[in-house]
HTML snippet that shows the backbone in 3Dmol.js (N, CA, C, O; Angstrom):
<script src="https://3Dmol.org/build/3Dmol-min.js"></script>
<div id="view" style="width:600px;height:400px;position:relative"></div>
<script>
const pdb = `
ATOM      1  N   UNK A   1      16.910  -4.685 -19.537  1.00  0.00           N
ATOM      2  CA  UNK A   1      16.646  -5.838 -18.689  1.00  0.00           C
ATOM      3  C   UNK A   1      15.983  -6.908 -19.552  1.00  0.00           C
ATOM      4  O   UNK A   1      15.078  -6.613 -20.334  1.00  0.00           O
ATOM      5  N   UNK A   2      16.431  -8.133 -19.408  1.00  0.00           N
ATOM      6  CA  UNK A   2      15.855  -9.235 -20.180  1.00  0.00           C
ATOM      7  C   UNK A   2      14.449  -9.551 -19.674  1.00  0.00           C
ATOM      8  O   UNK A   2      14.080  -9.181 -18.559  1.00  0.00           O
ATOM      9  N   UNK A   3      13.683 -10.232 -20.498  1.00  0.00           N
ATOM     10  CA  UNK A   3      12.324 -10.615 -20.112  1.00  0.00           C
ATOM     11  C   UNK A   3      12.351 -11.522 -18.885  1.00  0.00           C
ATOM     12  O   UNK A   3      11.478 -11.427 -18.022  1.00  0.00           O
ATOM     13  N   UNK A   4      13.342 -12.393 -18.805  1.00  0.00           N
ATOM     14  CA  UNK A   4      13.451 -13.302 -17.659  1.00  0.00           C
ATOM     15  C   UNK A   4      13.719 -12.523 -16.379  1.00  0.00           C
ATOM     16  O   UNK A   4      13.119 -12.802 -15.341  1.00  0.00           O
ATOM     17  N   UNK A   5      14.616 -11.550 -16.450  1.00  0.00           N
ATOM     18  CA  UNK A   5      14.921 -10.731 -15.279  1.00  0.00           C
ATOM     19  C   UNK A   5      13.716  -9.877 -14.892  1.00  0.00           C
ATOM     20  O   UNK A   5      13.408  -9.732 -13.709  1.00  0.00           O
ATOM     21  N   UNK A   6      13.039  -9.316 -15.883  1.00  0.00           N
ATOM     22  CA  UNK A   6      11.855  -8.499 -15.612  1.00  0.00           C
ATOM     23  C   UNK A   6      10.763  -9.339 -14.964  1.00  0.00           C
ATOM     24  O   UNK A   6      10.091  -8.882 -14.040  1.00  0.00           O
ATOM     25  N   UNK A   7      10.586 -10.556 -15.444  1.00  0.00           N
ATOM     26  CA  UNK A   7       9.585 -11.448 -14.862  1.00  0.00           C
ATOM     27  C   UNK A   7       9.943 -11.775 -13.416  1.00  0.00           C
ATOM     28  O   UNK A   7       9.068 -11.787 -12.550  1.00  0.00           O
ATOM     29  N   UNK A   8      11.212 -12.039 -13.151  1.00  0.00           N
ATOM     30  CA  UNK A   8      11.653 -12.322 -11.790  1.00  0.00           C
ATOM     31  C   UNK A   8      11.421 -11.143 -10.862  1.00  0.00           C
ATOM     32  O   UNK A   8      11.010 -11.318  -9.715  1.00  0.00           O
ATOM     33  N   UNK A   9      11.682  -9.948 -11.358  1.00  0.00           N
ATOM     34  CA  UNK A   9      11.442  -8.739 -10.575  1.00  0.00           C
ATOM     35  C   UNK A   9       9.960  -8.575 -10.278  1.00  0.00           C
ATOM     36  O   UNK A   9       9.581  -8.238  -9.157  1.00  0.00           O
ATOM     37  N   UNK A  10       9.125  -8.812 -11.278  1.00  0.00           N
ATOM     38  CA  UNK A  10       7.680  -8.679 -11.100  1.00  0.00           C
ATOM     39  C   UNK A  10       7.142  -9.735 -10.139  1.00  0.00           C
ATOM     40  O   UNK A  10       6.270  -9.438  -9.321  1.00  0.00           O
ATOM     41  N   UNK A  11       7.643 -10.947 -10.226  1.00  0.00           N
ATOM     42  CA  UNK A  11       7.243 -12.003  -9.289  1.00  0.00           C
ATOM     43  C   UNK A  11       7.620 -11.599  -7.868  1.00  0.00           C
ATOM     44  O   UNK A  11       6.816 -11.761  -6.950  1.00  0.00           O
ATOM     45  N   UNK A  12       8.823 -11.079  -7.673  1.00  0.00           N
ATOM     46  CA  UNK A  12       9.266 -10.649  -6.338  1.00  0.00           C
ATOM     47  C   UNK A  12       8.399  -9.517  -5.808  1.00  0.00           C
ATOM     48  O   UNK A  12       8.021  -9.523  -4.636  1.00  0.00           O
ATOM     49  N   UNK A  13       8.077  -8.536  -6.665  1.00  0.00           N
ATOM     50  CA  UNK A  13       7.193  -7.432  -6.254  1.00  0.00           C
ATOM     51  C   UNK A  13       5.822  -7.963  -5.855  1.00  0.00           C
ATOM     52  O   UNK A  13       5.242  -7.520  -4.864  1.00  0.00           O
ATOM     53  N   UNK A  14       5.308  -8.914  -6.632  1.00  0.00           N
ATOM     54  CA  UNK A  14       3.991  -9.486  -6.341  1.00  0.00           C
ATOM     55  C   UNK A  14       3.988 -10.194  -4.993  1.00  0.00           C
ATOM     56  O   UNK A  14       3.040 -10.060  -4.218  1.00  0.00           O
ATOM     57  N   UNK A  15       5.027 -10.932  -4.718  1.00  0.00           N
ATOM     58  CA  UNK A  15       5.101 -11.657  -3.440  1.00  0.00           C
ATOM     59  C   UNK A  15       5.193 -10.697  -2.259  1.00  0.00           C
ATOM     60  O   UNK A  15       4.567 -10.919  -1.222  1.00  0.00           O
ATOM     61  N   UNK A  16       5.976  -9.629  -2.418  1.00  0.00           N
ATOM     62  CA  UNK A  16       6.066  -8.616  -1.346  1.00  0.00           C
ATOM     63  C   UNK A  16       4.719  -7.937  -1.133  1.00  0.00           C
ATOM     64  O   UNK A  16       4.289  -7.755   0.006  1.00  0.00           O
ATOM     65  N   UNK A  17       4.057  -7.566  -2.209  1.00  0.00           N
ATOM     66  CA  UNK A  17       2.777  -6.865  -2.117  1.00  0.00           C
ATOM     67  C   UNK A  17       1.727  -7.721  -1.421  1.00  0.00           C
ATOM     68  O   UNK A  17       0.944  -7.220  -0.614  1.00  0.00           O
ATOM     69  N   UNK A  18       1.712  -9.007  -1.735  1.00  0.00           N
ATOM     70  CA  UNK A  18       0.722  -9.893  -1.138  1.00  0.00           C
ATOM     71  C   UNK A  18       0.908 -10.061   0.364  1.00  0.00           C
ATOM     72  O   UNK A  18      -0.040 -10.405   1.069  1.00  0.00           O
ATOM     73  N   UNK A  19       2.112  -9.823   0.858  1.00  0.00           N
ATOM     74  CA  UNK A  19       2.386  -9.951   2.297  1.00  0.00           C
ATOM     75  C   UNK A  19       2.005  -8.699   3.079  1.00  0.00           C
ATOM     76  O   UNK A  19       1.909  -8.743   4.305  1.00  0.00           O
ATOM     77  N   UNK A  20       1.787  -7.592   2.388  1.00  0.00           N
ATOM     78  CA  UNK A  20       1.428  -6.356   3.078  1.00  0.00           C
ATOM     79  C   UNK A  20       0.041  -6.476   3.689  1.00  0.00           C
ATOM     80  O   UNK A  20      -0.866  -7.056   3.092  1.00  0.00           O
ATOM     81  N   UNK A  21      -0.110  -5.928   4.874  1.00  0.00           N
ATOM     82  CA  UNK A  21      -1.389  -6.041   5.569  1.00  0.00           C
ATOM     83  C   UNK A  21      -2.439  -5.093   4.993  1.00  0.00           C
ATOM     84  O   UNK A  21      -3.618  -5.440   4.920  1.00  0.00           O
ATOM     85  N   UNK A  22      -2.018  -3.908   4.588  1.00  0.00           N
ATOM     86  CA  UNK A  22      -2.953  -2.955   3.982  1.00  0.00           C
ATOM     87  C   UNK A  22      -2.198  -1.990   3.092  1.00  0.00           C
ATOM     88  O   UNK A  22      -0.968  -1.997   3.039  1.00  0.00           O
ATOM     89  N   UNK A  23      -2.946  -1.170   2.403  1.00  0.00           N
ATOM     90  CA  UNK A  23      -2.384  -0.201   1.461  1.00  0.00           C
ATOM     91  C   UNK A  23      -1.447  -0.876   0.455  1.00  0.00           C
ATOM     92  O   UNK A  23      -0.275  -0.519   0.334  1.00  0.00           O
ATOM     93  N   UNK A  24      -1.985  -1.839  -0.245  1.00  0.00           N
ATOM     94  CA  UNK A  24      -1.191  -2.540  -1.251  1.00  0.00           C
ATOM     95  C   UNK A  24      -0.802  -1.578  -2.365  1.00  0.00           C
ATOM     96  O   UNK A  24      -1.631  -0.789  -2.818  1.00  0.00           O
ATOM     97  N   UNK A  25       0.443  -1.634  -2.809  1.00  0.00           N
ATOM     98  CA  UNK A  25       0.904  -0.723  -3.852  1.00  0.00           C
ATOM     99  C   UNK A  25       0.301  -1.087  -5.206  1.00  0.00           C
ATOM    100  O   UNK A  25      -0.065  -2.236  -5.453  1.00  0.00           O
ATOM    101  N   UNK A  26       0.207  -0.098  -6.061  1.00  0.00           N
ATOM    102  CA  UNK A  26      -0.241  -0.345  -7.424  1.00  0.00           C
ATOM    103  C   UNK A  26       0.841  -1.117  -8.170  1.00  0.00           C
ATOM    104  O   UNK A  26       2.029  -0.862  -7.968  1.00  0.00           O
ATOM    105  N   UNK A  27       0.456  -2.047  -9.021  1.00  0.00           N
ATOM    106  CA  UNK A  27       1.431  -2.780  -9.828  1.00  0.00           C
ATOM    107  C   UNK A  27       2.017  -1.944 -10.971  1.00  0.00           C
ATOM    108  O   UNK A  27       2.979  -2.373 -11.607  1.00  0.00           O
ATOM    109  N   UNK A  28       1.467  -0.782 -11.239  1.00  0.00           N
ATOM    110  CA  UNK A  28       1.876   0.030 -12.386  1.00  0.00           C
ATOM    111  C   UNK A  28       3.369   0.353 -12.347  1.00  0.00           C
ATOM    112  O   UNK A  28       3.913   0.725 -11.308  1.00  0.00           O
ATOM    113  N   UNK A  29       4.017   0.202 -13.503  1.00  0.00           N
ATOM    114  CA  UNK A  29       5.429   0.553 -13.652  1.00  0.00           C
ATOM    115  C   UNK A  29       5.614   1.586 -14.771  1.00  0.00           C
ATOM    116  O   UNK A  29       6.714   1.764 -15.294  1.00  0.00           O
ATOM    117  N   UNK A  30       4.521   2.256 -15.122  1.00  0.00           N
ATOM    118  CA  UNK A  30       4.519   3.329 -16.130  1.00  0.00           C
ATOM    119  C   UNK A  30       4.937   2.856 -17.524  1.00  0.00           C
ATOM    120  O   UNK A  30       5.516   3.619 -18.297  1.00  0.00           O
ATOM    121  N   UNK A  31       4.647   1.628 -17.830  1.00  0.00           N
ATOM    122  CA  UNK A  31       4.788   1.103 -19.191  1.00  0.00           C
ATOM    123  C   UNK A  31       3.375   0.668 -19.577  1.00  0.00           C
ATOM    124  O   UNK A  31       3.025  -0.508 -19.477  1.00  0.00           O
ATOM    125  N   UNK A  32       2.591   1.612 -20.009  1.00  0.00           N
ATOM    126  CA  UNK A  32       1.157   1.395 -20.199  1.00  0.00           C
ATOM    127  C   UNK A  32       0.851   1.123 -21.667  1.00  0.00           C
ATOM    128  O   UNK A  32       0.558   2.027 -22.449  1.00  0.00           O
ATOM    129  N   UNK A  33       0.933  -0.166 -22.009  1.00  0.00           N
ATOM    130  CA  UNK A  33       0.658  -0.590 -23.386  1.00  0.00           C
ATOM    131  C   UNK A  33       0.005  -1.966 -23.306  1.00  0.00           C
ATOM    132  O   UNK A  33       0.592  -2.914 -22.784  1.00  0.00           O
ATOM    133  N   UNK A  34      -1.205  -2.061 -23.824  1.00  0.00           N
ATOM    134  CA  UNK A  34      -1.930  -3.325 -23.786  1.00  0.00           C
ATOM    135  C   UNK A  34      -1.501  -4.210 -24.951  1.00  0.00           C
ATOM    136  O   UNK A  34      -1.391  -3.751 -26.088  1.00  0.00           O
ATOM    137  N   UNK A  35      -1.265  -5.469 -24.656  1.00  0.00           N
ATOM    138  CA  UNK A  35      -0.912  -6.447 -25.674  1.00  0.00           C
ATOM    139  C   UNK A  35      -2.210  -7.026 -26.226  1.00  0.00           C
ATOM    140  O   UNK A  35      -2.953  -7.688 -25.502  1.00  0.00           O
ATOM    141  N   UNK A  36      -2.483  -6.781 -27.496  1.00  0.00           N
ATOM    142  CA  UNK A  36      -3.730  -7.243 -28.111  1.00  0.00           C
ATOM    143  C   UNK A  36      -3.836  -8.760 -28.141  1.00  0.00           C
ATOM    144  O   UNK A  36      -4.941  -9.302 -28.102  1.00  0.00           O
ATOM    145  N   UNK A  37      -2.711  -9.449 -28.209  1.00  0.00           N
ATOM    146  CA  UNK A  37      -2.730 -10.910 -28.311  1.00  0.00           C
ATOM    147  C   UNK A  37      -3.174 -11.583 -27.013  1.00  0.00           C
ATOM    148  O   UNK A  37      -3.909 -12.569 -27.047  1.00  0.00           O
ATOM    149  N   UNK A  38      -2.727 -11.051 -25.858  1.00  0.00           N
ATOM    150  CA  UNK A  38      -3.074 -11.718 -24.601  1.00  0.00           C
ATOM    151  C   UNK A  38      -3.924 -10.871 -23.664  1.00  0.00           C
ATOM    152  O   UNK A  38      -4.425 -11.380 -22.661  1.00  0.00           O
ATOM    153  N   UNK A  39      -4.097  -9.583 -23.972  1.00  0.00           N
ATOM    154  CA  UNK A  39      -4.953  -8.722 -23.159  1.00  0.00           C
ATOM    155  C   UNK A  39      -4.322  -8.210 -21.882  1.00  0.00           C
ATOM    156  O   UNK A  39      -5.028  -7.679 -21.025  1.00  0.00           O
ATOM    157  N   UNK A  40      -2.995  -8.355 -21.726  1.00  0.00           N
ATOM    158  CA  UNK A  40      -2.308  -7.881 -20.530  1.00  0.00           C
ATOM    159  C   UNK A  40      -1.485  -6.641 -20.836  1.00  0.00           C
ATOM    160  O   UNK A  40      -1.007  -6.455 -21.955  1.00  0.00           O
ATOM    161  N   UNK A  41      -1.326  -5.794 -19.826  1.00  0.00           N
ATOM    162  CA  UNK A  41      -0.442  -4.636 -19.941  1.00  0.00           C
ATOM    163  C   UNK A  41       0.997  -5.143 -20.059  1.00  0.00           C
ATOM    164  O   UNK A  41       1.398  -6.061 -19.344  1.00  0.00           O
ATOM    165  N   UNK A  42       1.755  -4.549 -20.953  1.00  0.00           N
ATOM    166  CA  UNK A  42       3.148  -4.955 -21.163  1.00  0.00           C
ATOM    167  C   UNK A  42       4.032  -4.646 -19.962  1.00  0.00           C
ATOM    168  O   UNK A  42       5.094  -5.250 -19.811  1.00  0.00           O
ATOM    169  N   UNK A  43       3.617  -3.722 -19.111  1.00  0.00           N
ATOM    170  CA  UNK A  43       4.431  -3.368 -17.953  1.00  0.00           C
ATOM    171  C   UNK A  43       4.096  -4.140 -16.692  1.00  0.00           C
ATOM    172  O   UNK A  43       4.987  -4.637 -16.004  1.00  0.00           O
ATOM    173  N   UNK A  44       2.795  -4.242 -16.385  1.00  0.00           N
ATOM    174  CA  UNK A  44       2.403  -4.826 -15.098  1.00  0.00           C
ATOM    175  C   UNK A  44       1.596  -6.115 -15.211  1.00  0.00           C
ATOM    176  O   UNK A  44       1.258  -6.719 -14.193  1.00  0.00           O
ATOM    177  N   UNK A  45       1.285  -6.539 -16.414  1.00  0.00           N
ATOM    178  CA  UNK A  45       0.550  -7.776 -16.676  1.00  0.00           C
ATOM    179  C   UNK A  45      -0.868  -7.797 -16.109  1.00  0.00           C
ATOM    180  O   UNK A  45      -1.407  -8.863 -15.813  1.00  0.00           O
ATOM    181  N   UNK A  46      -1.473  -6.606 -15.957  1.00  0.00           N
ATOM    182  CA  UNK A  46      -2.882  -6.568 -15.560  1.00  0.00           C
ATOM    183  C   UNK A  46      -3.762  -6.473 -16.798  1.00  0.00           C
ATOM    184  O   UNK A  46      -3.324  -6.038 -17.863  1.00  0.00           O
ATOM    185  N   UNK A  47      -5.012  -6.889 -16.633  1.00  0.00           N
ATOM    186  CA  UNK A  47      -5.999  -6.698 -17.685  1.00  0.00           C
ATOM    187  C   UNK A  47      -6.520  -5.268 -17.600  1.00  0.00           C
ATOM    188  O   UNK A  47      -6.297  -4.580 -16.603  1.00  0.00           O
ATOM    189  N   UNK A  48      -7.205  -4.824 -18.632  1.00  0.00           N
ATOM    190  CA  UNK A  48      -7.757  -3.468 -18.609  1.00  0.00           C
ATOM    191  C   UNK A  48      -8.778  -3.319 -17.473  1.00  0.00           C
ATOM    192  O   UNK A  48      -8.857  -2.256 -16.857  1.00  0.00           O
ATOM    193  N   UNK A  49      -9.554  -4.365 -17.191  1.00  0.00           N
ATOM    194  CA  UNK A  49     -10.516  -4.305 -16.086  1.00  0.00           C
ATOM    195  C   UNK A  49      -9.811  -4.202 -14.736  1.00  0.00           C
ATOM    196  O   UNK A  49     -10.274  -3.484 -13.849  1.00  0.00           O
ATOM    197  N   UNK A  50      -8.701  -4.910 -14.576  1.00  0.00           N
ATOM    198  CA  UNK A  50      -7.941  -4.830 -13.328  1.00  0.00           C
ATOM    199  C   UNK A  50      -7.338  -3.443 -13.152  1.00  0.00           C
ATOM    200  O   UNK A  50      -7.306  -2.915 -12.040  1.00  0.00           O
ATOM    201  N   UNK A  51      -6.865  -2.858 -14.232  1.00  0.00           N
ATOM    202  CA  UNK A  51      -6.294  -1.513 -14.168  1.00  0.00           C
ATOM    203  C   UNK A  51      -7.379  -0.501 -13.825  1.00  0.00           C
ATOM    204  O   UNK A  51      -7.204   0.323 -12.927  1.00  0.00           O
ATOM    205  N   UNK A  52      -8.490  -0.562 -14.535  1.00  0.00           N
ATOM    206  CA  UNK A  52      -9.569   0.409 -14.341  1.00  0.00           C
ATOM    207  C   UNK A  52     -10.187   0.320 -12.950  1.00  0.00           C
ATOM    208  O   UNK A  52     -10.579   1.341 -12.383  1.00  0.00           O
ATOM    209  N   UNK A  53     -10.279  -0.881 -12.397  1.00  0.00           N
ATOM    210  CA  UNK A  53     -10.926  -1.053 -11.105  1.00  0.00           C
ATOM    211  C   UNK A  53     -10.029  -0.973  -9.893  1.00  0.00           C
ATOM    212  O   UNK A  53     -10.512  -1.023  -8.762  1.00  0.00           O
ATOM    213  N   UNK A  54      -8.731  -0.848 -10.107  1.00  0.00           N
ATOM    214  CA  UNK A  54      -7.767  -0.923  -9.004  1.00  0.00           C
ATOM    215  C   UNK A  54      -8.101   0.008  -7.839  1.00  0.00           C
ATOM    216  O   UNK A  54      -8.091  -0.427  -6.688  1.00  0.00           O
ATOM    217  N   UNK A  55      -8.390   1.258  -8.110  1.00  0.00           N
ATOM    218  CA  UNK A  55      -8.595   2.234  -7.030  1.00  0.00           C
ATOM    219  C   UNK A  55      -9.855   1.954  -6.206  1.00  0.00           C
ATOM    220  O   UNK A  55      -9.985   2.458  -5.091  1.00  0.00           O
ATOM    221  N   UNK A  56     -10.774   1.164  -6.738  1.00  0.00           N
ATOM    222  CA  UNK A  56     -12.011   0.842  -6.021  1.00  0.00           C
ATOM    223  C   UNK A  56     -11.991  -0.548  -5.393  1.00  0.00           C
ATOM    224  O   UNK A  56     -12.947  -0.933  -4.721  1.00  0.00           O
ATOM    225  N   UNK A  57     -10.930  -1.296  -5.599  1.00  0.00           N
ATOM    226  CA  UNK A  57     -10.859  -2.672  -5.097  1.00  0.00           C
ATOM    227  C   UNK A  57     -10.570  -2.724  -3.603  1.00  0.00           C
ATOM    228  O   UNK A  57      -9.856  -1.888  -3.050  1.00  0.00           O
ATOM    229  N   UNK A  58     -11.152  -3.736  -2.976  1.00  0.00           N
ATOM    230  CA  UNK A  58     -10.810  -4.046  -1.588  1.00  0.00           C
ATOM    231  C   UNK A  58      -9.418  -4.692  -1.578  1.00  0.00           C
ATOM    232  O   UNK A  58      -8.957  -5.195  -2.603  1.00  0.00           O
ATOM    233  N   UNK A  59      -8.759  -4.676  -0.430  1.00  0.00           N
ATOM    234  CA  UNK A  59      -7.423  -5.261  -0.334  1.00  0.00           C
ATOM    235  C   UNK A  59      -7.401  -6.734  -0.738  1.00  0.00           C
ATOM    236  O   UNK A  59      -6.429  -7.188  -1.341  1.00  0.00           O
ATOM    237  N   UNK A  60      -8.442  -7.478  -0.421  1.00  0.00           N
ATOM    238  CA  UNK A  60      -8.465  -8.894  -0.806  1.00  0.00           C
ATOM    239  C   UNK A  60      -8.470  -9.043  -2.326  1.00  0.00           C
ATOM    240  O   UNK A  60      -7.828  -9.943  -2.867  1.00  0.00           O
ATOM    241  N   UNK A  61      -9.187  -8.168  -3.008  1.00  0.00           N
ATOM    242  CA  UNK A  61      -9.205  -8.212  -4.469  1.00  0.00           C
ATOM    243  C   UNK A  61      -7.855  -7.786  -5.043  1.00  0.00           C
ATOM    244  O   UNK A  61      -7.391  -8.356  -6.031  1.00  0.00           O
ATOM    245  N   UNK A  62      -7.236  -6.800  -4.434  1.00  0.00           N
ATOM    246  CA  UNK A  62      -5.907  -6.369  -4.882  1.00  0.00           C
ATOM    247  C   UNK A  62      -4.893  -7.500  -4.714  1.00  0.00           C
ATOM    248  O   UNK A  62      -4.030  -7.695  -5.569  1.00  0.00           O
ATOM    249  N   UNK A  63      -4.998  -8.239  -3.616  1.00  0.00           N
ATOM    250  CA  UNK A  63      -4.115  -9.384  -3.411  1.00  0.00           C
ATOM    251  C   UNK A  63      -4.328 -10.431  -4.505  1.00  0.00           C
ATOM    252  O   UNK A  63      -3.376 -11.046  -4.986  1.00  0.00           O
ATOM    253  N   UNK A  64      -5.569 -10.619  -4.883  1.00  0.00           N
ATOM    254  CA  UNK A  64      -5.877 -11.576  -5.955  1.00  0.00           C
ATOM    255  C   UNK A  64      -5.261 -11.134  -7.274  1.00  0.00           C
ATOM    256  O   UNK A  64      -4.752 -11.956  -8.036  1.00  0.00           O
ATOM    257  N   UNK A  65      -5.307  -9.838  -7.539  1.00  0.00           N
ATOM    258  CA  UNK A  65      -4.694  -9.319  -8.768  1.00  0.00           C
ATOM    259  C   UNK A  65      -3.188  -9.516  -8.709  1.00  0.00           C
ATOM    260  O   UNK A  65      -2.581  -9.961  -9.683  1.00  0.00           O
ATOM    261  N   UNK A  66      -2.583  -9.190  -7.575  1.00  0.00           N
ATOM    262  CA  UNK A  66      -1.136  -9.392  -7.436  1.00  0.00           C
ATOM    263  C   UNK A  66      -0.771 -10.865  -7.633  1.00  0.00           C
ATOM    264  O   UNK A  66       0.252 -11.172  -8.243  1.00  0.00           O
ATOM    265  N   UNK A  67      -1.597 -11.769  -7.123  1.00  0.00           N
ATOM    266  CA  UNK A  67      -1.331 -13.207  -7.298  1.00  0.00           C
ATOM    267  C   UNK A  67      -1.423 -13.583  -8.778  1.00  0.00           C
ATOM    268  O   UNK A  67      -0.607 -14.353  -9.284  1.00  0.00           O
ATOM    269  N   UNK A  68      -2.425 -13.032  -9.464  1.00  0.00           N
ATOM    270  CA  UNK A  68      -2.566 -13.291 -10.896  1.00  0.00           C
ATOM    271  C   UNK A  68      -1.353 -12.764 -11.664  1.00  0.00           C
ATOM    272  O   UNK A  68      -0.872 -13.413 -12.592  1.00  0.00           O
ATOM    273  N   UNK A  69      -0.866 -11.594 -11.278  1.00  0.00           N
ATOM    274  CA  UNK A  69       0.326 -11.018 -11.908  1.00  0.00           C
ATOM    275  C   UNK A  69       1.526 -11.937 -11.688  1.00  0.00           C
ATOM    276  O   UNK A  69       2.299 -12.202 -12.609  1.00  0.00           O
ATOM    277  N   UNK A  70       1.669 -12.418 -10.454  1.00  0.00           N
ATOM    278  CA  UNK A  70       2.770 -13.337 -10.133  1.00  0.00           C
ATOM    279  C   UNK A  70       2.727 -14.565 -11.043  1.00  0.00           C
ATOM    280  O   UNK A  70       3.747 -14.965 -11.603  1.00  0.00           O
ATOM    281  N   UNK A  71       1.555 -15.153 -11.186  1.00  0.00           N
ATOM    282  CA  UNK A  71       1.402 -16.347 -12.023  1.00  0.00           C
ATOM    283  C   UNK A  71       1.641 -16.041 -13.497  1.00  0.00           C
ATOM    284  O   UNK A  71       2.262 -16.835 -14.203  1.00  0.00           O
ATOM    285  N   UNK A  72       1.151 -14.896 -13.963  1.00  0.00           N
ATOM    286  CA  UNK A  72       1.358 -14.512 -15.366  1.00  0.00           C
ATOM    287  C   UNK A  72       2.840 -14.297 -15.658  1.00  0.00           C
ATOM    288  O   UNK A  72       3.345 -14.722 -16.697  1.00  0.00           O
ATOM    289  N   UNK A  73       3.532 -13.633 -14.733  1.00  0.00           N
ATOM    290  CA  UNK A  73       4.971 -13.392 -14.925  1.00  0.00           C
ATOM    291  C   UNK A  73       5.728 -14.713 -14.917  1.00  0.00           C
ATOM    292  O   UNK A  73       6.596 -14.938 -15.761  1.00  0.00           O
ATOM    293  N   UNK A  74       5.403 -15.587 -13.968  1.00  0.00           N
ATOM    294  CA  UNK A  74       6.066 -16.888 -13.877  1.00  0.00           C
ATOM    295  C   UNK A  74       5.789 -17.750 -15.111  1.00  0.00           C
ATOM    296  O   UNK A  74       6.613 -18.581 -15.492  1.00  0.00           O
ATOM    297  N   UNK A  75       4.630 -17.546 -15.730  1.00  0.00           N
ATOM    298  CA  UNK A  75       4.254 -18.319 -16.914  1.00  0.00           C
ATOM    299  C   UNK A  75       4.910 -17.798 -18.194  1.00  0.00           C
ATOM    300  O   UNK A  75       4.787 -18.407 -19.257  1.00  0.00           O
ATOM    301  N   UNK A  76       5.600 -16.678 -18.081  1.00  0.00           N
ATOM    302  CA  UNK A  76       6.346 -16.176 -19.226  1.00  0.00           C
ATOM    303  C   UNK A  76       5.646 -15.164 -20.104  1.00  0.00           C
ATOM    304  O   UNK A  76       6.066 -14.946 -21.240  1.00  0.00           O
ATOM    305  N   UNK A  77       4.584 -14.535 -19.609  1.00  0.00           N
ATOM    306  CA  UNK A  77       3.876 -13.564 -20.437  1.00  0.00           C
ATOM    307  C   UNK A  77       4.716 -12.340 -20.785  1.00  0.00           C
ATOM    308  O   UNK A  77       4.496 -11.741 -21.837  1.00  0.00           O
ATOM    309  N   UNK A  78       5.664 -11.947 -19.947  1.00  0.00           N
ATOM    310  CA  UNK A  78       6.540 -10.820 -20.296  1.00  0.00           C
ATOM    311  C   UNK A  78       7.450 -11.202 -21.456  1.00  0.00           C
ATOM    312  O   UNK A  78       7.695 -10.384 -22.343  1.00  0.00           O
ATOM    313  N   UNK A  79       7.947 -12.414 -21.461  1.00  0.00           N
ATOM    314  CA  UNK A  79       8.814 -12.878 -22.543  1.00  0.00           C
ATOM    315  C   UNK A  79       8.037 -12.933 -23.856  1.00  0.00           C
ATOM    316  O   UNK A  79       8.573 -12.605 -24.915  1.00  0.00           O
ATOM    317  N   UNK A  80       6.786 -13.345 -23.785  1.00  0.00           N
ATOM    318  CA  UNK A  80       5.935 -13.401 -24.976  1.00  0.00           C
ATOM    319  C   UNK A  80       5.756 -12.013 -25.566  1.00  0.00           C
ATOM    320  O   UNK A  80       5.794 -11.844 -26.785  1.00  0.00           O
ATOM    321  N   UNK A  81       5.562 -11.027 -24.713  1.00  0.00           N
ATOM    322  CA  UNK A  81       5.369  -9.662 -25.171  1.00  0.00           C
ATOM    323  C   UNK A  81       6.660  -9.096 -25.782  1.00  0.00           C
ATOM    324  O   UNK A  81       6.619  -8.368 -26.774  1.00  0.00           O
ATOM    325  N   UNK A  82       7.795  -9.436 -25.182  1.00  0.00           N
ATOM    326  CA  UNK A  82       9.072  -8.931 -25.698  1.00  0.00           C
ATOM    327  C   UNK A  82       9.359  -9.501 -27.075  1.00  0.00           C
ATOM    328  O   UNK A  82       9.954  -8.824 -27.913  1.00  0.00           O
ATOM    329  N   UNK A  83       8.948 -10.729 -27.318  1.00  0.00           N
ATOM    330  CA  UNK A  83       9.214 -11.386 -28.596  1.00  0.00           C
ATOM    331  C   UNK A  83       8.294 -10.932 -29.712  1.00  0.00           C
ATOM    332  O   UNK A  83       8.571 -11.176 -30.886  1.00  0.00           O
ATOM    333  N   UNK A  84       7.194 -10.269 -29.354  1.00  0.00           N
ATOM    334  CA  UNK A  84       6.243  -9.818 -30.368  1.00  0.00           C
ATOM    335  C   UNK A  84       6.863  -8.730 -31.232  1.00  0.00           C
ATOM    336  O   UNK A  84       7.655  -7.923 -30.747  1.00  0.00           O
ATOM    337  N   UNK A  85       6.497  -8.707 -32.535  1.00  0.00           N
ATOM    338  CA  UNK A  85       7.062  -7.688 -33.431  1.00  0.00           C
ATOM    339  C   UNK A  85       6.534  -6.308 -33.127  1.00  0.00           C
ATOM    340  O   UNK A  85       6.911  -5.343 -33.791  1.00  0.00           O
TER     341      UNK A  85
END
`;
const viewer = $3Dmol.createViewer("view");
viewer.addModel(pdb, "pdb");
viewer.setStyle({}, {cartoon: {color: "spectrum"}});
viewer.zoomTo();
viewer.render();
</script>
């Protein structure tokens, strides 16, 4: 899957998750590798703090993380990671 397609998929997942009333799904896609250049996970675009705190977050905080993921994906952070050596 191209970086553009992956970003579109992640944006769509983020938008669906934000509409859920409760029990927001984890953004994890089992590609757990932190990008040293930008500090985001290569799979889900979360920071290490967002990943570590996910299980203890309130739904409002989880929605905020999903919104941040949506913006990061739309801004092209997945493409940046794919282009890295």
